C-alpha angles and dihedrals in degrees: 000000000000123000121228115216129185112241119224106241117220137175087252093062117121119265116261094251093052092045091050094049091047090052093047091049092065096055104101101179110085092206089057096038095057099060093036090054092051093048098043094046091048089052092050090049090051095047098036126260103235103053122094118245088247089071093066114105138188120268 
């Protein structure tokens, strides 16, 4: 079973848009990539593309 670890956020973290595109680039299966692309890009649009992940806060 996989282990989930909290990442230390820093000001040098990639922007959300760059992180999302890097994640999407590694999905080889087209049937998986299509819905992931839609969902991830919608999430980036909702949260804002330029901010670093460290700027996310709890609601």
